[in-house]
All heavy atoms as TSV, in Angstrom:
chain	resi	resn	atom	element	x	y	z
A	1	THR	N	N	122.006	83.378	65.012
A	1	THR	CA	C	121.133	84.233	64.232
A	1	THR	C	C	120.150	84.909	65.186
A	1	THR	O	O	119.962	84.441	66.312
A	1	THR	CB	C	120.350	83.415	63.182
A	1	THR	OG1	O	119.442	82.549	63.864
A	1	THR	CG2	C	121.274	82.618	62.279
A	2	PRO	N	N	119.514	85.976	64.757
A	2	PRO	CA	C	118.501	86.601	65.621
A	2	PRO	C	C	117.402	85.606	66.030
A	2	PRO	O	O	116.949	85.613	67.171
A	2	PRO	CB	C	117.923	87.722	64.749
A	2	PRO	CG	C	119.026	88.066	63.807
A	2	PRO	CD	C	119.727	86.756	63.525
A	3	TRP	N	N	117.004	84.729	65.115
A	3	TRP	CA	C	115.963	83.757	65.432
A	3	TRP	C	C	116.403	82.842	66.569
A	3	TRP	O	O	115.619	82.542	67.482
A	3	TRP	CB	C	115.612	82.942	64.192
A	3	TRP	CG	C	114.437	82.040	64.418
A	3	TRP	CD1	C	113.128	82.358	64.255
A	3	TRP	CD2	C	114.475	80.676	64.851
A	3	TRP	NE1	N	112.341	81.280	64.566
A	3	TRP	CE2	C	113.140	80.228	64.940
A	3	TRP	CE3	C	115.502	79.801	65.183
A	3	TRP	CZ2	C	112.818	78.946	65.342
A	3	TRP	CZ3	C	115.179	78.515	65.584
A	3	TRP	CH2	C	113.850	78.104	65.658
A	4	HIS	N	N	117.648	82.404	66.547
A	4	HIS	CA	C	118.147	81.528	67.606
A	4	HIS	C	C	118.177	82.257	68.954
A	4	HIS	O	O	117.836	81.677	69.990
A	4	HIS	CB	C	119.538	80.991	67.262
A	4	HIS	CG	C	119.509	79.968	66.176
A	4	HIS	ND1	N	119.794	80.284	64.882
A	4	HIS	CD2	C	119.193	78.654	66.192
A	4	HIS	CE1	C	119.679	79.204	64.135
A	4	HIS	NE2	N	119.300	78.196	64.913
A	5	ALA	N	N	118.576	83.515	68.946
A	5	ALA	CA	C	118.567	84.296	70.187
A	5	ALA	C	C	117.142	84.426	70.724
A	5	ALA	O	O	116.904	84.292	71.933
A	5	ALA	CB	C	119.174	85.679	69.942
A	6	LEU	N	N	116.205	84.657	69.835
A	6	LEU	CA	C	114.809	84.773	70.258
A	6	LEU	C	C	114.266	83.432	70.749
A	6	LEU	O	O	113.483	83.389	71.703
A	6	LEU	CB	C	113.952	85.309	69.110
A	6	LEU	CG	C	114.204	86.772	68.768
A	6	LEU	CD1	C	113.573	87.125	67.425
A	6	LEU	CD2	C	113.688	87.676	69.872
A	7	GLU	N	N	114.703	82.353	70.140
A	7	GLU	CA	C	114.280	81.032	70.592
A	7	GLU	C	C	114.743	80.782	72.024
A	7	GLU	O	O	113.987	80.272	72.861
A	7	GLU	CB	C	114.838	79.961	69.644
A	7	GLU	CG	C	114.385	78.563	69.976
A	7	GLU	CD	C	114.937	77.540	69.004
A	7	GLU	OE1	O	116.128	77.627	68.635
A	7	GLU	OE2	O	114.174	76.652	68.614
A	8	LEU	N	N	115.975	81.177	72.337
A	8	LEU	CA	C	116.476	81.052	73.709
A	8	LEU	C	C	115.687	81.949	74.657
A	8	LEU	O	O	115.342	81.538	75.771
A	8	LEU	CB	C	117.961	81.408	73.761
A	8	LEU	CG	C	118.910	80.425	73.094
A	8	LEU	CD1	C	120.321	80.994	73.047
A	8	LEU	CD2	C	118.888	79.093	73.825
A	9	ALA	N	N	115.415	83.172	74.229
A	9	ALA	CA	C	114.653	84.099	75.060
A	9	ALA	C	C	113.253	83.549	75.331
A	9	ALA	O	O	112.747	83.644	76.457
A	9	ALA	CB	C	114.561	85.461	74.382
A	10	LEU	N	N	112.642	82.963	74.323
A	10	LEU	CA	C	111.302	82.400	74.486
A	10	LEU	C	C	111.303	81.304	75.547
A	10	LEU	O	O	110.399	81.245	76.383
A	10	LEU	CB	C	110.789	81.853	73.151
A	10	LEU	CG	C	109.399	81.221	73.180
A	10	LEU	CD1	C	108.350	82.226	73.636
A	10	LEU	CD2	C	109.055	80.673	71.806
A	11	GLY	N	N	112.306	80.476	75.523
A	11	GLY	CA	C	112.403	79.416	76.534
A	11	GLY	C	C	112.459	79.985	77.942
A	11	GLY	O	O	111.775	79.503	78.852
A	12	GLY	N	N	113.260	81.033	78.130
A	12	GLY	CA	C	113.365	81.662	79.444
A	12	GLY	C	C	112.059	82.304	79.873
A	12	GLY	O	O	111.635	82.170	81.031
A	13	GLU	N	N	111.418	82.999	78.959
A	13	GLU	CA	C	110.147	83.660	79.282
A	13	GLU	C	C	109.066	82.630	79.594
A	13	GLU	O	O	108.259	82.820	80.506
A	13	GLU	CB	C	109.701	84.573	78.142
A	13	GLU	CG	C	110.641	85.723	77.848
A	13	GLU	CD	C	110.789	86.711	78.986
A	13	GLU	OE1	O	109.992	86.694	79.949
A	13	GLU	OE2	O	111.728	87.526	78.922
A	14	GLN	N	N	109.054	81.525	78.851
A	14	GLN	CA	C	108.056	80.489	79.094
A	14	GLN	C	C	108.283	79.830	80.450
A	14	GLN	O	O	107.325	79.540	81.177
A	14	GLN	CB	C	108.085	79.442	77.976
A	14	GLN	CG	C	106.955	78.435	78.077
A	14	GLN	CD	C	105.579	79.078	77.981
A	14	GLN	OE1	O	105.265	79.736	76.999
A	14	GLN	NE2	N	104.753	78.904	79.001
A	15	ARG	N	N	109.547	79.589	80.812
A	15	ARG	CA	C	109.836	79.009	82.123
A	15	ARG	C	C	109.397	79.948	83.240
A	15	ARG	O	O	108.848	79.511	84.261
A	15	ARG	CB	C	111.323	78.671	82.249
A	15	ARG	CG	C	111.715	77.407	81.494
A	15	ARG	CD	C	113.139	76.962	81.804
A	15	ARG	NE	N	114.136	77.961	81.453
A	15	ARG	CZ	C	114.632	78.145	80.229
A	15	ARG	NH1	N	114.209	77.386	79.226
A	15	ARG	NH2	N	115.543	79.055	80.005
A	16	ALA	N	N	109.625	81.252	83.057
A	16	ALA	CA	C	109.190	82.227	84.058
A	16	ALA	C	C	107.665	82.229	84.175
A	16	ALA	O	O	107.118	82.254	85.289
A	16	ALA	CB	C	109.703	83.621	83.700
A	17	LEU	N	N	106.979	82.176	83.049
A	17	LEU	CA	C	105.516	82.136	83.068
A	17	LEU	C	C	105.027	80.882	83.793
A	17	LEU	O	O	104.123	80.951	84.631
A	17	LEU	CB	C	104.963	82.183	81.643
A	17	LEU	CG	C	103.448	82.060	81.501
A	17	LEU	CD1	C	102.720	83.155	82.263
A	17	LEU	CD2	C	103.071	82.101	80.025
A	18	ASP	N	N	105.624	79.749	83.495
A	18	ASP	CA	C	105.244	78.495	84.154
A	18	ASP	C	C	105.476	78.579	85.657
A	18	ASP	O	O	104.659	78.112	86.454
A	18	ASP	CB	C	106.018	77.317	83.565
A	18	ASP	CG	C	105.676	77.029	82.113
A	18	ASP	OD1	O	104.645	77.544	81.618
A	18	ASP	OD2	O	106.459	76.309	81.465
A	19	PHE	N	N	106.607	79.175	86.052
A	19	PHE	CA	C	106.928	79.309	87.478
A	19	PHE	C	C	105.884	80.149	88.203
A	19	PHE	O	O	105.337	79.729	89.228
A	19	PHE	CB	C	108.324	79.931	87.649
A	19	PHE	CG	C	108.646	80.249	89.081
A	19	PHE	CD1	C	109.011	79.248	89.957
A	19	PHE	CD2	C	108.579	81.550	89.543
A	19	PHE	CE1	C	109.305	79.537	91.288
A	19	PHE	CE2	C	108.867	81.859	90.863
A	19	PHE	CZ	C	109.235	80.837	91.740
A	20	PHE	N	N	105.597	81.335	87.674
A	20	PHE	CA	C	104.638	82.210	88.350
A	20	PHE	C	C	103.219	81.651	88.305
A	20	PHE	O	O	102.433	81.869	89.234
A	20	PHE	CB	C	104.702	83.625	87.788
A	20	PHE	CG	C	105.965	84.330	88.173
A	20	PHE	CD1	C	106.870	84.755	87.212
A	20	PHE	CD2	C	106.272	84.565	89.506
A	20	PHE	CE1	C	108.044	85.387	87.572
A	20	PHE	CE2	C	107.444	85.200	89.880
A	20	PHE	CZ	C	108.339	85.605	88.916
A	21	THR	N	N	102.908	80.884	87.273
A	21	THR	CA	C	101.609	80.209	87.217
A	21	THR	C	C	101.496	79.196	88.355
A	21	THR	O	O	100.472	79.121	89.037
A	21	THR	CB	C	101.407	79.527	85.855
A	21	THR	OG1	O	101.475	80.521	84.831
A	21	THR	CG2	C	100.087	78.799	85.773
A	22	ALA	N	N	102.562	78.437	88.571
A	22	ALA	CA	C	102.569	77.447	89.650
A	22	ALA	C	C	102.502	78.125	91.021
A	22	ALA	O	O	101.795	77.657	91.914
A	22	ALA	CB	C	103.819	76.570	89.549
A	23	VAL	N	N	103.228	79.226	91.177
A	23	VAL	CA	C	103.191	79.952	92.451
A	23	VAL	C	C	101.785	80.478	92.714
A	23	VAL	O	O	101.256	80.329	93.816
A	23	VAL	CB	C	104.221	81.100	92.475
A	23	VAL	CG1	C	104.031	81.985	93.702
A	23	VAL	CG2	C	105.642	80.553	92.434
A	24	ALA	N	N	101.180	81.079	91.704
A	24	ALA	CA	C	99.832	81.624	91.877
A	24	ALA	C	C	98.832	80.520	92.223
A	24	ALA	O	O	97.937	80.730	93.036
A	24	ALA	CB	C	99.395	82.361	90.613
A	25	ALA	N	N	99.005	79.368	91.625
A	25	ALA	CA	C	98.076	78.261	91.868
A	25	ALA	C	C	98.231	77.660	93.261
A	25	ALA	O	O	97.270	77.138	93.827
A	25	ALA	CB	C	98.272	77.177	90.818
A	26	SER	N	N	99.431	77.746	93.822
A	26	SER	CA	C	99.681	77.075	95.101
A	26	SER	C	C	99.816	78.026	96.285
A	26	SER	O	O	99.884	77.563	97.426
A	26	SER	CB	C	100.953	76.224	94.990
A	26	SER	OG	O	102.074	77.058	94.748
A	27	ALA	N	N	99.840	79.321	96.043
A	27	ALA	CA	C	100.062	80.283	97.123
A	27	ALA	C	C	98.891	80.305	98.097
A	27	ALA	O	O	97.729	80.334	97.688
A	27	ALA	CB	C	100.289	81.678	96.547
A	28	LYS	N	N	99.229	80.290	99.373
A	28	LYS	CA	C	98.216	80.394	100.428
A	28	LYS	C	C	98.003	81.847	100.830
A	28	LYS	O	O	96.907	82.245	101.182
A	28	LYS	CB	C	98.651	79.588	101.658
A	28	LYS	CG	C	98.964	78.140	101.368
A	28	LYS	CD	C	97.715	77.340	101.083
A	28	LYS	CE	C	98.044	75.877	100.992
A	28	LYS	NZ	N	97.833	75.303	99.696
A	29	ASP	N	N	99.071	82.616	100.766
A	29	ASP	CA	C	99.021	84.033	101.145
A	29	ASP	C	C	98.419	84.829	99.990
A	29	ASP	O	O	98.934	84.801	98.869
A	29	ASP	CB	C	100.443	84.511	101.456
A	29	ASP	CG	C	100.512	85.939	101.961
A	29	ASP	OD1	O	99.744	86.798	101.474
A	29	ASP	OD2	O	101.357	86.204	102.829
A	30	PRO	N	N	97.347	85.571	100.232
A	30	PRO	CA	C	96.706	86.339	99.157
A	30	PRO	C	C	97.634	87.376	98.508
A	30	PRO	O	O	97.524	87.620	97.309
A	30	PRO	CB	C	95.527	87.036	99.848
A	30	PRO	CG	C	95.319	86.318	101.128
A	30	PRO	CD	C	96.616	85.675	101.498
A	31	LYS	N	N	98.553	87.945	99.283
A	31	LYS	CA	C	99.485	88.927	98.711
A	31	LYS	C	C	100.452	88.249	97.746
A	31	LYS	O	O	100.764	88.797	96.692
A	31	LYS	CB	C	100.251	89.637	99.825
A	31	LYS	CG	C	99.390	90.571	100.643
A	31	LYS	CD	C	100.209	91.233	101.729
A	31	LYS	CE	C	99.327	92.120	102.595
A	31	LYS	NZ	N	100.065	92.721	103.700
A	32	VAL	N	N	100.922	87.079	98.132
A	32	VAL	CA	C	101.834	86.327	97.258
A	32	VAL	C	C	101.095	85.912	95.985
A	32	VAL	O	O	101.626	86.033	94.876
A	32	VAL	CB	C	102.417	85.096	97.991
A	32	VAL	CG1	C	103.197	84.204	97.036
A	32	VAL	CG2	C	103.284	85.534	99.160
A	33	LYS	N	N	99.863	85.439	96.145
A	33	LYS	CA	C	99.061	85.026	94.986
A	33	LYS	C	C	98.849	86.195	94.030
A	33	LYS	O	O	99.033	86.064	92.817
A	33	LYS	CB	C	97.718	84.479	95.447
A	33	LYS	CG	C	96.843	83.967	94.325
A	33	LYS	CD	C	95.575	83.340	94.880
A	33	LYS	CE	C	94.720	82.748	93.812
A	33	LYS	NZ	N	95.237	81.499	93.262
A	34	LYS	N	N	98.509	87.367	94.568
A	34	LYS	CA	C	98.267	88.552	93.744
A	34	LYS	C	C	99.539	88.965	93.004
A	34	LYS	O	O	99.511	89.257	91.810
A	34	LYS	CB	C	97.768	89.706	94.606
A	34	LYS	CG	C	97.410	90.955	93.822
A	34	LYS	CD	C	96.864	92.031	94.772
A	34	LYS	CE	C	96.363	93.255	94.081
A	34	LYS	NZ	N	97.317	93.936	93.242
A	35	LEU	N	N	100.657	88.963	93.709
A	35	LEU	CA	C	101.927	89.330	93.081
A	35	LEU	C	C	102.296	88.338	91.976
A	35	LEU	O	O	102.716	88.737	90.880
A	35	LEU	CB	C	103.031	89.405	94.130
A	35	LEU	CG	C	104.373	89.938	93.678
A	35	LEU	CD1	C	104.248	91.358	93.128
A	35	LEU	CD2	C	105.370	89.905	94.822
A	36	ALA	N	N	102.122	87.044	92.256
A	36	ALA	CA	C	102.432	86.026	91.249
A	36	ALA	C	C	101.538	86.201	90.018
A	36	ALA	O	O	102.004	86.037	88.882
A	36	ALA	CB	C	102.268	84.635	91.840
A	37	GLU	N	N	100.277	86.541	90.231
A	37	GLU	CA	C	99.375	86.765	89.093
A	37	GLU	C	C	99.796	87.972	88.268
A	37	GLU	O	O	99.698	87.956	87.039
A	37	GLU	CB	C	97.938	86.917	89.598
A	37	GLU	CG	C	97.362	85.607	90.091
A	37	GLU	CD	C	96.032	85.761	90.808
A	37	GLU	OE1	O	95.660	86.896	91.192
A	37	GLU	OE2	O	95.370	84.727	91.010
A	38	GLU	N	N	100.308	89.009	88.935
A	38	GLU	CA	C	100.815	90.179	88.203
A	38	GLU	C	C	102.027	89.791	87.359
A	38	GLU	O	O	102.143	90.193	86.194
A	38	GLU	CB	C	101.172	91.294	89.180
A	38	GLU	CG	C	99.965	91.934	89.840
A	38	GLU	CD	C	100.336	92.933	90.920
A	38	GLU	OE1	O	101.524	93.319	91.025
A	38	GLU	OE2	O	99.427	93.335	91.669
A	39	PHE	N	N	102.921	89.002	87.958
A	39	PHE	CA	C	104.095	88.556	87.203
A	39	PHE	C	C	103.692	87.631	86.055
A	39	PHE	O	O	104.319	87.645	84.996
A	39	PHE	CB	C	105.107	87.861	88.113
A	39	PHE	CG	C	105.923	88.818	88.951
A	39	PHE	CD1	C	106.062	88.616	90.315
A	39	PHE	CD2	C	106.551	89.910	88.380
A	39	PHE	CE1	C	106.813	89.485	91.088
A	39	PHE	CE2	C	107.301	90.783	89.140
A	39	PHE	CZ	C	107.429	90.573	90.503
A	40	MET	N	N	102.656	86.823	86.271
A	40	MET	CA	C	102.151	85.962	85.193
A	40	MET	C	C	101.741	86.806	83.996
A	40	MET	O	O	102.068	86.471	82.852
A	40	MET	CB	C	100.921	85.179	85.656
A	40	MET	CG	C	101.198	83.934	86.431
A	40	MET	SD	S	99.668	83.172	87.075
A	40	MET	CE	C	98.579	83.239	85.684
A	41	GLU	N	N	101.023	87.880	84.251
A	41	GLU	CA	C	100.577	88.756	83.159
A	41	GLU	C	C	101.770	89.342	82.416
A	41	GLU	O	O	101.775	89.392	81.184
A	41	GLU	CB	C	99.695	89.875	83.707
A	41	GLU	CG	C	98.334	89.427	84.149
A	41	GLU	CD	C	97.500	90.570	84.709
A	41	GLU	OE1	O	97.753	91.734	84.332
A	41	GLU	OE2	O	96.605	90.291	85.515
A	42	GLU	N	N	102.771	89.792	83.170
A	42	GLU	CA	C	103.963	90.368	82.528
A	42	GLU	C	C	104.681	89.325	81.680
A	42	GLU	O	O	105.091	89.607	80.551
A	42	GLU	CB	C	104.920	90.925	83.580
A	42	GLU	CG	C	104.460	92.223	84.181
A	42	GLU	CD	C	105.505	92.835	85.092
A	42	GLU	OE1	O	106.715	92.592	84.885
A	42	GLU	OE2	O	105.097	93.557	86.018
A	43	GLU	N	N	104.845	88.135	82.231
A	43	GLU	CA	C	105.554	87.082	81.494
A	43	GLU	C	C	104.770	86.660	80.264
A	43	GLU	O	O	105.357	86.365	79.221
A	43	GLU	CB	C	105.864	85.893	82.401
A	43	GLU	CG	C	106.818	86.208	83.537
A	43	GLU	CD	C	108.130	86.824	83.086
A	43	GLU	OE1	O	108.607	86.536	81.965
A	43	GLU	OE2	O	108.694	87.607	83.861
A	44	ALA	N	N	103.448	86.625	80.354
A	44	ALA	CA	C	102.628	86.292	79.180
A	44	ALA	C	C	102.824	87.337	78.086
A	44	ALA	O	O	102.910	86.993	76.895
A	44	ALA	CB	C	101.157	86.181	79.570
A	45	GLU	N	N	102.935	88.610	78.482
A	45	GLU	CA	C	103.221	89.667	77.501
A	45	GLU	C	C	104.584	89.446	76.858
A	45	GLU	O	O	104.740	89.628	75.644
A	45	GLU	CB	C	103.175	91.033	78.167
A	45	GLU	CG	C	101.794	91.489	78.569
A	45	GLU	CD	C	101.816	92.804	79.341
A	45	GLU	OE1	O	102.833	93.529	79.293
A	45	GLU	OE2	O	100.803	93.095	80.001
A	46	HIS	N	N	105.564	89.039	77.660
A	46	HIS	CA	C	106.908	88.790	77.120
A	46	HIS	C	C	106.887	87.628	76.128
A	46	HIS	O	O	107.521	87.698	75.077
A	46	HIS	CB	C	107.895	88.486	78.246
A	46	HIS	CG	C	108.101	89.616	79.192
A	46	HIS	ND1	N	108.678	89.445	80.427
A	46	HIS	CD2	C	107.805	90.929	79.102
A	46	HIS	CE1	C	108.723	90.608	81.051
A	46	HIS	NE2	N	108.196	91.528	80.263
A	47	VAL	N	N	106.174	86.554	76.487
A	47	VAL	CA	C	106.068	85.403	75.583
A	47	VAL	C	C	105.450	85.842	74.253
A	47	VAL	O	O	105.952	85.496	73.178
A	47	VAL	CB	C	105.252	84.259	76.236
A	47	VAL	CG1	C	104.869	83.196	75.218
A	47	VAL	CG2	C	106.037	83.641	77.386
A	48	ASN	N	N	104.384	86.620	74.325
A	48	ASN	CA	C	103.735	87.107	73.101
A	48	ASN	C	C	104.660	88.004	72.293
A	48	ASN	O	O	104.699	87.922	71.061
A	48	ASN	CB	C	102.434	87.845	73.433
A	48	ASN	CG	C	101.348	86.895	73.901
A	48	ASN	OD1	O	101.317	85.739	73.502
A	48	ASN	ND2	N	100.474	87.374	74.758
A	49	LEU	N	N	105.405	88.861	72.970
A	49	LEU	CA	C	106.353	89.743	72.283
A	49	LEU	C	C	107.406	88.931	71.535
A	49	LEU	O	O	107.697	89.199	70.371
A	49	LEU	CB	C	107.025	90.688	73.277
A	49	LEU	CG	C	108.180	91.519	72.732
A	49	LEU	CD1	C	107.709	92.458	71.634
A	49	LEU	CD2	C	108.857	92.292	73.852
A	50	VAL	N	N	107.966	87.932	72.194
A	50	VAL	CA	C	108.997	87.121	71.539
A	50	VAL	C	C	108.403	86.385	70.335
A	50	VAL	O	O	109.039	86.306	69.276
A	50	VAL	CB	C	109.673	86.157	72.532
A	50	VAL	CG1	C	110.643	85.232	71.808
A	50	VAL	CG2	C	110.405	86.939	73.618
A	51	HIS	N	N	107.185	85.883	70.460
A	51	HIS	CA	C	106.539	85.230	69.313
A	51	HIS	C	C	106.386	86.213	68.147
A	51	HIS	O	O	106.642	85.851	66.987
A	51	HIS	CB	C	105.169	84.667	69.689
A	51	HIS	CG	C	105.230	83.339	70.352
A	51	HIS	ND1	N	105.663	82.193	69.716
A	51	HIS	CD2	C	104.915	82.965	71.614
A	51	HIS	CE1	C	105.605	81.179	70.543
A	51	HIS	NE2	N	105.164	81.623	71.710
A	52	ARG	N	N	105.995	87.433	68.441
A	52	ARG	CA	C	105.862	88.437	67.366
A	52	ARG	C	C	107.220	88.729	66.723
A	52	ARG	O	O	107.319	88.847	65.499
A	52	ARG	CB	C	105.241	89.723	67.918
A	52	ARG	CG	C	103.763	89.596	68.218
A	52	ARG	CD	C	103.082	90.936	68.451
A	52	ARG	NE	N	103.748	91.823	69.374
A	52	ARG	CZ	C	103.544	91.846	70.706
A	52	ARG	NH1	N	102.689	91.009	71.269
A	52	ARG	NH2	N	104.188	92.711	71.457
A	53	LEU	N	N	108.250	88.845	67.533
A	53	LEU	CA	C	109.585	89.110	66.988
A	53	LEU	C	C	110.083	87.936	66.152
A	53	LEU	O	O	110.748	88.140	65.130
A	53	LEU	CB	C	110.565	89.410	68.120
A	53	LEU	CG	C	110.377	90.752	68.814
A	53	LEU	CD1	C	111.231	90.831	70.069
A	53	LEU	CD2	C	110.694	91.896	67.872
A	54	MET	N	N	109.749	86.728	66.556
A	54	MET	CA	C	110.187	85.552	65.793
A	54	MET	C	C	109.545	85.521	64.413
A	54	MET	O	O	110.124	84.976	63.474
A	54	MET	CB	C	109.905	84.268	66.567
A	54	MET	CG	C	110.829	84.090	67.755
A	54	MET	SD	S	110.499	82.595	68.683
A	54	MET	CE	C	111.504	81.441	67.730
A	55	ARG	N	N	108.366	86.102	64.270
A	55	ARG	CA	C	107.754	86.184	62.935
A	55	ARG	C	C	108.515	87.164	62.051
A	55	ARG	O	O	108.539	87.038	60.837
A	55	ARG	CB	C	106.283	86.587	63.055
A	55	ARG	CG	C	105.400	85.461	63.537
A	55	ARG	CD	C	103.932	85.745	63.358
A	55	ARG	NE	N	103.454	86.856	64.156
A	55	ARG	CZ	C	103.005	86.765	65.406
A	55	ARG	NH1	N	102.977	85.603	66.006
A	55	ARG	NH2	N	102.571	87.834	66.054
A	56	ARG	N	N	109.142	88.151	62.667
A	56	ARG	CA	C	109.939	89.129	61.916
A	56	ARG	C	C	111.273	88.536	61.458
A	56	ARG	O	O	111.827	88.944	60.445
A	56	ARG	CB	C	110.237	90.327	62.823
A	56	ARG	CG	C	109.738	91.615	62.265
A	56	ARG	CD	C	110.270	92.765	63.047
A	56	ARG	NE	N	109.260	93.226	63.980
A	56	ARG	CZ	C	109.465	94.153	64.876
A	56	ARG	NH1	N	110.644	94.710	65.005
A	56	ARG	NH2	N	108.497	94.544	65.666
A	57	TYR	N	N	111.786	87.628	62.254
A	57	TYR	CA	C	113.071	86.989	61.968
A	57	TYR	C	C	112.832	85.492	61.824
A	57	TYR	O	O	112.965	84.739	62.788
A	57	TYR	CB	C	114.076	87.250	63.101
A	57	TYR	CG	C	114.368	88.703	63.312
A	57	TYR	CD1	C	113.707	89.434	64.289
A	57	TYR	CD2	C	115.295	89.356	62.523
A	57	TYR	CE1	C	113.959	90.776	64.485
A	57	TYR	CE2	C	115.564	90.705	62.698
A	57	TYR	CZ	C	114.894	91.404	63.680
A	57	TYR	OH	O	115.150	92.726	63.870
A	58	PRO	N	N	112.474	85.028	60.639
A	58	PRO	CA	C	112.144	83.611	60.463
A	58	PRO	C	C	113.337	82.693	60.731
A	58	PRO	O	O	114.494	83.120	60.675
A	58	PRO	CB	C	111.699	83.524	59.012
A	58	PRO	CG	C	112.210	84.732	58.339
A	58	PRO	CD	C	112.409	85.779	59.406
A	59	ALA	N	N	113.022	81.449	61.005
A	59	ALA	CA	C	114.067	80.453	61.260
A	59	ALA	C	C	114.972	80.336	60.033
A	59	ALA	O	O	114.498	80.407	58.901
A	59	ALA	CB	C	113.429	79.105	61.564
A	60	PRO	N	N	116.264	80.156	60.253
A	60	PRO	CA	C	117.162	79.994	59.104
A	60	PRO	C	C	116.881	78.677	58.391
A	60	PRO	O	O	116.313	77.751	58.968
A	60	PRO	CB	C	118.552	80.001	59.739
A	60	PRO	CG	C	118.347	79.658	61.165
A	60	PRO	CD	C	116.970	80.091	61.521
A	61	ARG	N	N	117.279	78.626	57.150
A	61	ARG	CA	C	117.059	77.418	56.353
A	61	ARG	C	C	117.817	76.237	56.954
A	61	ARG	O	O	118.779	76.416	57.703
A	61	ARG	CB	C	117.489	77.639	54.916
A	61	ARG	CG	C	118.961	77.915	54.755
A	61	ARG	CD	C	119.368	78.088	53.300
A	61	ARG	NE	N	120.699	78.624	53.192
A	61	ARG	CZ	C	121.819	77.984	53.488
A	61	ARG	NH1	N	121.776	76.740	53.928
A	61	ARG	NH2	N	122.996	78.563	53.354
A	62	GLU	N	N	117.351	75.055	56.636
A	62	GLU	CA	C	117.988	73.828	57.114
A	62	GLU	C	C	119.454	73.800	56.673
A	62	GLU	O	O	119.777	74.132	55.530
A	62	GLU	CB	C	117.247	72.621	56.527
A	62	GLU	CG	C	117.698	71.292	57.059
A	62	GLU	CD	C	117.313	71.070	58.510
A	62	GLU	OE1	O	116.266	71.591	58.949
A	62	GLU	OE2	O	118.064	70.370	59.205
A	63	GLY	N	N	120.329	73.439	57.582
A	63	GLY	CA	C	121.750	73.341	57.270
A	63	GLY	C	C	122.474	74.668	57.214
A	63	GLY	O	O	123.594	74.747	56.712
A	64	TRP	N	N	121.860	75.730	57.715
A	64	TRP	CA	C	122.442	77.078	57.634
A	64	TRP	C	C	123.834	77.149	58.244
A	64	TRP	O	O	124.659	77.925	57.796
A	64	TRP	CB	C	121.533	78.097	58.319
A	64	TRP	CG	C	121.544	77.933	59.808
A	64	TRP	CD1	C	120.766	77.097	60.523
A	64	TRP	CD2	C	122.396	78.587	60.735
A	64	TRP	NE1	N	121.068	77.185	61.854
A	64	TRP	CE2	C	122.069	78.094	62.006
A	64	TRP	CE3	C	123.411	79.534	60.622
A	64	TRP	CZ2	C	122.719	78.509	63.163
A	64	TRP	CZ3	C	124.044	79.955	61.781
A	64	TRP	CH2	C	123.697	79.448	63.034
A	65	GLY	N	N	124.103	76.327	59.246
A	65	GLY	CA	C	125.387	76.425	59.929
A	65	GLY	C	C	126.420	75.421	59.468
A	65	GLY	O	O	127.506	75.335	60.038
A	66	ALA	N	N	126.116	74.657	58.424
A	66	ALA	CA	C	127.054	73.640	57.935
A	66	ALA	C	C	128.289	74.312	57.349
A	66	ALA	O	O	128.203	75.313	56.641
A	66	ALA	CB	C	126.379	72.771	56.882
A	67	ASP	N	N	129.425	73.761	57.667
A	67	ASP	CA	C	130.691	74.293	57.163
A	67	ASP	C	C	131.143	73.432	55.993
A	67	ASP	O	O	131.564	72.297	56.161
A	67	ASP	CB	C	131.742	74.278	58.272
A	67	ASP	CG	C	133.050	74.930	57.861
A	67	ASP	OD1	O	133.155	75.413	56.722
A	67	ASP	OD2	O	133.968	74.961	58.693
A	68	SER	N	N	131.035	73.964	54.787
A	68	SER	CA	C	131.409	73.195	53.598
A	68	SER	C	C	132.925	73.193	53.369
A	68	SER	O	O	133.424	72.483	52.516
A	68	SER	CB	C	130.705	73.756	52.364
A	68	SER	OG	O	131.092	75.106	52.170
A	69	ASP	N	N	133.647	73.984	54.129
A	69	ASP	CA	C	135.105	74.053	54.007
A	69	ASP	C	C	135.713	73.287	55.182
A	69	ASP	O	O	136.004	73.843	56.224
A	69	ASP	CB	C	135.555	75.516	54.006
A	69	ASP	CG	C	137.034	75.683	53.774
A	69	ASP	OD1	O	137.676	74.756	53.257
A	69	ASP	OD2	O	137.547	76.757	54.131
A	70	GLU	N	N	135.878	71.978	54.984
A	70	GLU	CA	C	136.395	71.118	56.055
A	70	GLU	C	C	137.794	71.551	56.470
A	70	GLU	O	O	138.594	72.006	55.641
A	70	GLU	CB	C	136.427	69.661	55.579
A	70	GLU	CG	C	135.062	69.069	55.331
A	70	GLU	CD	C	134.233	68.967	56.604
A	70	GLU	OE1	O	134.789	68.627	57.675
A	70	GLU	OE2	O	133.018	69.219	56.521
A	71	PRO	N	N	138.117	71.418	57.765
A	71	PRO	CA	C	139.444	71.807	58.225
A	71	PRO	C	C	140.510	70.871	57.649
A	71	PRO	O	O	140.267	69.686	57.410
A	71	PRO	CB	C	139.360	71.667	59.741
A	71	PRO	CG	C	138.216	70.762	59.989
A	71	PRO	CD	C	137.291	70.927	58.837
A	72	VAL	N	N	141.691	71.420	57.430
A	72	VAL	CA	C	142.818	70.663	56.905
A	72	VAL	C	C	143.971	70.808	57.896
A	72	VAL	O	O	144.286	71.908	58.338
A	72	VAL	CB	C	143.247	71.210	55.513
A	72	VAL	CG1	C	144.459	70.446	54.996
A	72	VAL	CG2	C	142.100	71.136	54.535
A	73	ALA	N	N	144.564	69.675	58.244
A	73	ALA	CA	C	145.692	69.683	59.183
A	73	ALA	C	C	146.877	70.395	58.563
A	73	ALA	O	O	147.184	70.215	57.377
A	73	ALA	CB	C	146.070	68.259	59.562
A	74	GLN	N	N	147.523	71.201	59.336
A	74	GLN	CA	C	148.742	71.906	58.901
A	74	GLN	C	C	149.945	71.156	59.454
A	74	GLN	O	O	150.223	71.199	60.625
A	74	GLN	CB	C	148.726	73.346	59.418
A	74	GLN	CG	C	147.536	74.155	58.985
A	74	GLN	CD	C	147.561	74.443	57.499
A	74	GLN	OE1	O	148.582	74.776	56.936
A	74	GLN	NE2	N	146.405	74.283	56.882
A	75	ASP	N	N	150.646	70.457	58.591
A	75	ASP	CA	C	151.820	69.666	59.043
A	75	ASP	C	C	153.025	70.520	59.221
A	75	ASP	O	O	153.388	71.413	58.635
A	75	ASP	CB	C	152.124	68.549	58.053
A	75	ASP	CG	C	150.994	67.530	58.014
A	75	ASP	OD1	O	150.352	67.324	59.065
A	75	ASP	OD2	O	150.753	66.982	56.931
């Protein structure tokens, strides 16, 4: 569903944000720190965007993917 795709995207964006946050916090080189902080801002915008999109596409109801038509062996 669109919600599931956005949930996966959110995970990726959050991991990227966490990565650049860690780089910015540990960077010794001021240029690297500045670049990591710029990427942090971009990733934070992406995280916020995905959250907004997820409100547009709510999570599917519980059991949405259950298959009520069980498979039958063909002899």
